[in-house]
C-alpha positions, -999 to 999 in steps of 0.1 A, spaced: 382 -730 626 377 -716 591 362 -682 591 324 -687 582 324 -660 556 291 -671 539 273 -673 573 287 -639 582 275 -623 549 241 -638 553 237 -617 585 241 -584 565 211 -578 542 226 -548 525 254 -570 511 228 -585 487 216 -551 475 223 -543 438 222 -511 418 203 -519 386 217 -554 388 253 -543 396 267 -559 428 283 -537 455 317 -542 469 318 -523 502 354 -510 506 342 -478 523 341 -494 557 366 -469 572 338 -443 568 310 -465 581 301 -502 581 270 -521 571 248 -535 600 237 -570 607 201 -583 608 203 -583 646 208 -546 647 179 -540 623 156 -563 642 163 -545 675 155 -511 660 123 -523 644 113 -542 676 118 -510 696 94 -490 674 69 -518 674 68 -525 711 89 -501 732 86 -466 718 84 -447 750 102 -422 771 116 -433 805 110 -427 842 74 -436 846 55 -468 856 40 -480 823 55 -513 811 70 -498 780 89 -471 800 101 -497 824 114 -518 794 132 -488 780 150 -481 813 160 -518 814 172 -516 778 195 -486 786 209 -504 816 215 -536 797 233 -517 768 257 -498 790 265 -531 808 272 -548 775 293 -518 764 313 -520 796 321 -556 788 329 -546 752 353 -519 763 369 -538 791 357 -519 822 338 -534 851 319 -502 857 289 -494 834 288 -459 849 320 -452 829 303 -456 796 287 -425 780 264 -428 749 258 -398 727 250 -386 692 285 -392 678 322 -391 689 327 -355 678 296 -342 698 307 -361 729 343 -348 726 330 -312 722 308 -317 753 336 -332 774 362 -306 763 339 -278 776 336 -296 809 373 -303 811 381 -266 805 370 -258 840 400 -277 853 426 -258 833 442 -224 839 456 -199 814 491 -210 803 484 -247 808 494 -269 779 477 -295 758 493 -318 733 475 -329 701 490 -355 678 492 -350 641 477 -384 635 442 -372 646 409 -372 629 396 -336 632 370 -347 658 399 -350 682 415 -318 672 392 -289 667 373 -293 701 407 -290 719 420 -261 697 388 -241 704 390 -250 741 426 -237 741 416 -205 723 387 -199 747 409 -204 778 443 -191 768 459 -225 768 491 -234 750 488 -260 722 518 -283 713 518 -306 682 530 -342 686 544 -354 653 543 -389 639 572 -408 625 571 -410 587 590 -443 588 570 -462 614 537 -443 608 533 -441 645 537 -416 673 570 -427 689 576 -422 726 608 -402 718 586 -376 700 563 -372 730 588 -370 758 603 -335 750 568 -320 748 558 -330 784 562 -304 811 547 -298 846 521 -276 828 509 -304 805 472 -311 813 459 -332 784 472 -353 755 448 -360 726 460 -392 710 449 -414 682 447 -452 685 446 -459 648 447 -433 620 417 -432 598 439 -422 568 472 -441 572 459 -471 593 489 -467 616 484 -480 652 499 -462 682 513 -478 713 486 -461 734 494 -480 766 530 -467 766 522 -432 755 494 -430 781 518 -440 809 543 -413 799 516 -386 798 501 -396 831 536 -397 847 538 -360 838 505 -353 854 484 -352 822 451 -367 812 449 -388 780 419 -386 756 421 -414 730 402 -415 697 397 -452 690 371 -448 663 392 -465 636 408 -490 660 375 -503 674 364 -514 639 392 -539 637 406 -548 672 390 -552 706 397 -524 731 407 -529 767 405 -496 785 416 -511 818 448 -525 803 455 -492 785 449 -470 815 437 -440 795 414 -415 811 390 -412 782 385 -432 750 360 -425 723 346 -447 696 317 -448 671 294 -478 668 286 -470 632 322 -478 624 319 -513 640 287 -525 625 263 -506 646 240 -475 643 250 -439 642 260 -432 678 291 -421 697 305 -438 728 330 -425 753 346 -443 782 358 -421 811 373 -432 843 347 -427 870 369 -404 891 374 -382 860 338 -381 851 326 -373 887 351 -345 889 339 -328 857 316 -298 856 286 -312 838 266 -291 813 232 -304 819 197 -293 829 192 -284 865 166 -311 871 187 -338 853 203 -366 873 238 -363 887 242 -401 885 266 -417 860 263 -423 831 232 -403 825 248 -372 840 262 -364 806 232 -374 786 218 -341 773 182 -345 763 164 -378 755 187 -404 742 181 -420 708 167 -452 724 159 -469 690 196 -466 680 207 -477 715 185 -508 710 202 -513 676 236 -512 693 226 -540 715 218 -560 684 254 -553 671 269 -566 704 246 -596 701 259 -602 666 295 -604 679 284 -630 704 267 -650 677 299 -649 656 320 -661 685 296 -690 690 300 -698 653 337 -700 658 333 -724 687 341 -698 714 323 -700 748 324 -682 781 312 -649 794 303 -619 773 338 -604 773 353 -638 762 328 -639 733 338 -604 722 374 -615 723 366 -645 702 347 -626 676 373 -599 672 401 -624 670 383 -642 641 374 -609 624 409 -596 627 426 -627 613 402 -627 583 407 -590 577 445 -593 579 445 -620 553 425 -598 529 447 -569 538 478 -588 528 463 -594 494 451 -558 489 484 -543 501 505 -565 479 484 -558 449 485 -520 454 523 -520 460 528 -538 427 510 -511 407 532 -485 390 527 -450 402 510 -459 434 523 -445 467 509 -460 498 503 -433 525 510 -456 554 530 -486 563 538 -511 535 533 -541 558 506 -552 583 528 -545 613 512 -519 636 484 -511 613 447 -518 607 428 -526 575 426 -490 563 446 -482 532 451 -449 515 471 -442 483 479 -415 458 489 -420 421 515 -402 401 491 -395 372 455 -399 383 437 -378 409 420 -395 439 386 -381 429 389 -395 393 399 -429 406 371 -428 432 345 -418 406 354 -447 382 355 -472 410 322 -461 423 307 -464 388 319 -500 388 303 -507 422 334 -505 443 325 -483 473 354 -461 484 363 -426 497 387 -399 487 399 -366 501 415 -359 535 387 -379 552 387 -353 581 423 -363 588 432 -327 581 465 -325 600 477 -359 586 470 -347 551 489 -315 557 518 -333 573 521 -356 543 519 -326 519 489 -341 501 470 -322 475 445 -302 496 417 -307 471 423 -344 463 439 -360 493 440 -398 490 419 -427 476 409 -447 507 399 -483 510 387 -499 542 382 -536 547 356 -552 569 352 -587 581 323 -594 557 345 -587 526 358 -617 506 390 -625 488 371 -625 456 360 -589 462 395 -578 470 408 -595 438 381 -579 417 387 -545 432 424 -548 425 417 -556 389 394 -526 385 419 -503 402 446 -516 379 425 -510 348 416 -475 359 453 -466 366 464 -481 333 444 -455 312 465 -426 302 454 -394 320 443 -364 299 
């Protein structure tokens, strides 16, 4: 079926917002996406009818308990696990990663080794560096191939030893868009006796995750990057989570997944997340897909991905044709998601970003917290890249208009 772009856009109220009459073209989706009406409605409905804490007998409290259970079940289907107890919800990916890194540290001894890839967002770097510093661990850096823009197995193999305890790995780079073969790299690391912690924040925006197929020990993602509210989600294998030292209050439950919920959860945002997951199911139905919830998620993501890839081909071809532009990532759609970064030989990233923003094209610039990636690519530490991220609610007309504006900005002689 043809992708129902107009119906999709009608579900996102913010897409109709203007700035003093000027339309907005949201190409900052790699930093955070807009949310559908279903998400907004769920949050508003929570405050109207269910604003209560949990664990008591009043009807509102009972409803909130049921809501939390329903959301983790839906997230389990979304991530590809049959066990809702393996799904942790927290403030954001970085906070959850910090929390779990402190718990994992109890399983390591001085001299043990951890491996961190150079493709990481800093949220999957600093927590491990600080854990290593606190516990006298050895840190090894896993490079990425500058031709394939991926971590290749041949680069990982020499780093693995009988002291390797953890590999921190990116699924898709939030700067280059490169996608790693996580399943193969995970199998290699686990064969050496190491755990694998995967940052899938950028990947989950564009492709559906299947943690069971990948086999990773932990995987983190951020709902606000896939059309949801500001939350973090981490999958962890039950055996791994149960073995962890949990930093929690003495009277808090030992049961998963709430064992790692520190303080009262943001129930209104969790309600909103259910709205996002319901939106995906709506989209799948619009595409003629039927079946259980996991099947609907697959159908929605297949449709979103195909539409995004078509827009990406147009954007990538247009950027590659512009004189002075250097794409910091693969020049084809093979093994990449719809996140594109570039530098220009004459114009700084901040200057381009400011002029595009003035014209209503939303974008980002800098290192985008991909600090090690920017260093590896020898990017200007102050300027970094100009980054554009496509979402499934973008249109071909928006891409063409953005390309025209970029071309006009770059055509001006720099001072």
